[in-house]
Every structure is written in C-alpha cells, then in structure tokens.
N, C-alpha and C positions, 0 to 999 in steps of 0.2 A: 050278572050285571048289578043286581040289588045288593050283593055282597060288597061290591067295590064301592057302591054309594054309601052303605053303611060303615065301612072302613073309613071313608073320607070324612064323613060326618063326625066319627069318633075322633079323628085327627084333629078336626076343627075345634071340638069341645075342649081337647086336651091343650091345643094352642091357646084358646081363650082363657082357659084357666091358668096358664103360665102368666098371661098378661095381667089378669086380675090379681094373681097371687102376688105380683111385684109391687102393688100398691096396698097391701094389706099388712096388719100387725103379725107378730110371730104366732100368737095364739090362733088367729084366723087363717093363717097359712097352713098350720097343722091340721085344722079341720078341713080345709079344702083339699089338702094332699091326702087325708085318709079317704075322703069321698071319692076323689079321683082314682085312687088305687082300688077302690071296690068297683067302680064303673067301668074301668078300662085295664086290660092287662098291660103289665109293665113291659118295657122293652119293644113298643110298638111304633111310638112317634117319638122322634128326637128333635130338640131345638137347641138353640145356642145356650138357653139357660138350663136345659135338662138334656145333656148329651148321653146319659146313661153310660153304657159300657163303652161307647165310642168317643169318649172325651177328648182323645188325641186326634179324632178324625174331623172335627168341627170345620176346620178351614177348607177341607177338600169336599165337604158334603152338604153344608148349609147353603140353601139357595140365597143368592144375593140379589136384591131387587133394585132396580133404577127406573124411575118414572120420568117421562118427558111428554107432557100433555096427556093424550090418551093412549100413548104407547108405554107398555110395561116390558122391561127387559129382564129376564131371569137368567143369571148365570151360575153355574156350579163349577167352581175351580177344581176341576178333577180330569185325570187322564182318561183316555177311552182306549180299551184293549178288549179282545174277545173274552178275556178271563174276568175283567173287571171294568165296569162302565156305569154311566148314569143312564137308566132306562127311560125316564119320563120326568117332564115338568108339567105341573097343573097350576092354574089359577082358580081358587075356590072361593065362594062367598060364605058368610057365616051360616047360611042355611044348608050348606053342604053341597050346593049346586056347582058343578064344574062349568067355569066360564070359558076356559080355554085349556088346550093341552097340546103338547108336542111329545111324541115318542121318538127316541134316538136308537140308532144302530151302533153296535160297537166299533163299526168302521168310520163313523162321524168324527170330524176332526176335534170338535169340542162341544159340551152341552151348554148351548145359548139359545134361548127361545125369546122371540119378540112377538108380543101380543098386543092387539088393539083392545082396549077395554073401555066400555061405555059407562060403567058404573062410577058414581061420584059421591063424595062425602060418606065413605063407608070404609069399613075394615075388611081387607081381603087377606088371602093366605096364598103364599107360593109354596109348592112342594117339589121335592127332588127325590127321586127313588134310585138308590144305588143297588146293583144286584148282589152286593156283599155286605153293605153296611146300611141297609134298611131305608126307612122312610123319614125324610127331614122336612121340617116346616118352618117358614118364616112368615111372621104376620106384617102387614103394612097398611097404610091408610092411603086412600085416593081421593 
C-alpha cells in the first residue's frame, strides 16, 4: 500500500513541476527538468504537455475533467476490451492523498467516473491508468 502512495505522490510532484514549468523562462525550465529527471524515473507519468513515448495516444488516455458544483466527472476517451482498457481513475490532492477512486473492469462500457469532492479553492489531480499505455495525469482547480 505504501508503494502505491509513494507512486502517486511522485506522480503529483511531476504534474506540479509541469504546471510550474509552463510559467518559467527557458533557463529555469532546463534547471527544473534536470532536477525532475534526477528525482523521478522517465516514462512513469504522462501528461498532455509530456506524453513521452505515447505522444500519439494523448486523446485516448489523458483524463478529461468536468466540474459541476461539488461533482467532478473524469472521462477517458478509451475503448474497453479484455486486452486493452482503463484500469482506474483517481482524484488526488497535492499531498498525495487519494480523495476518490474508481476501478474498472474490461467489461465496463466506458471509463467514466463521477466523484463528490468537498475540497475547495485548491489544485487537484485526476489520473487514468491504462493497462498498456501507463499512468496519465491532468491537473485541475476546484
């Protein structure tokens, strides 16, 4: 269980670094990137800005977030089959705490999760894990 928590916390740190990096100068980005590369193994967490080797897979793997009041809907536009499917969605805060999660079966029609979130005025992260194309992260504000 603690390995999973550490993995999610590492994912959040990388996601936060991507967000911060978008607001920095070229020199600062280089410094952050080299620091991130030393702290986290490459090819673990994928984002829209950093799809890595899965650049052609963003549309079907990146979690899409819609907010309506305290309800957060996470959708991954991905087919579901026994050989290739979305395994899980989570909502995680910046401390790495899992606020909500939903595990899918390959027989589910589509990977859509609806969560009630009580956190306000903060940054959260939605994750989507594909059994073939790894761990994807989208940050959002509530």
